[in-house]
N, C-alpha and C positions, 0 to 999 in steps of 0.2 A: 731370825730375829730382825727387827726393823732397825733402820739407821737411827731413828728417834730413840728407841730403847737402848741401843748401844751408847748413844750420847748421854742419856740419863744415867746409865751405869757408870760411865767414866766420870760424870759430874759427881755422883754419889761418892766415889772413891776419893776424888779431889777434895770435896767438902769434908769428908771424914778425916783425912790426913791434915787438913788445914785447921781443924778444931784444936788439935794438940799444940799447934804453934801460935794460935791466936791469943791476943791479949784477952783477959777475962771479960772486959767490957765489950768485946767484939764477938763473943761466943754466942750470945742469944740470937742475933740475926743469922749466924751460920747454922745454928740448930734449927731455926725456923725454916730456912731454905732447904736444909737436909731433909727435914720432915716432908716438905712439899715434894721434893724430888722422889723420895721413897713412895709417897702416895701415887705419883705419876707412874712409877715403875710398876707398882701393884696393879694399876689400871691397865697398863699395856701388856703386862706379862700374862701368858696363858695360865689360867687357873687349873692346875692338875687335879684338884679335888672336884671341880665342877664337871659334870658330864652326864651322860645318859645312865640312869640307874641300872638298866639291863646290862650295859657294858661293865659297870662296876661289879655286878654279880658274877658275870663271866670271868672277870679278872680274879676275883676271890676264889672261884671254883678252880680255875687254872692253877692258882698259887698253891692250893691244897691238894691238887691232883684229882679232883672230882671229875667224873664223866657225866655229861648231860644225859638226861633220860632219853630212851630210844624214841625217835620221832619228834623230839623237842627241837624246834627251829624258831628263829626269830622272824616275825613277819616283816617284810620289806615295806617301808613307808613310801608313798608316792609323792 
């Protein structure tokens, strides 16, 4: 994890806890900043769902205990 991502995660926690203590008229800017921080975290965080479709199929097969067909191999890309 990058230092920037660590900082954003800490900032998210601080903003979240600050919202409950903030005066009602101060909450809107805190929510806006929290939303911005969450968007930055999403941008920097590795997306576990994105990936190679072939790898996804392999994971699903492994999870259910399926064995690949004899001679089935994945071609190496250059």
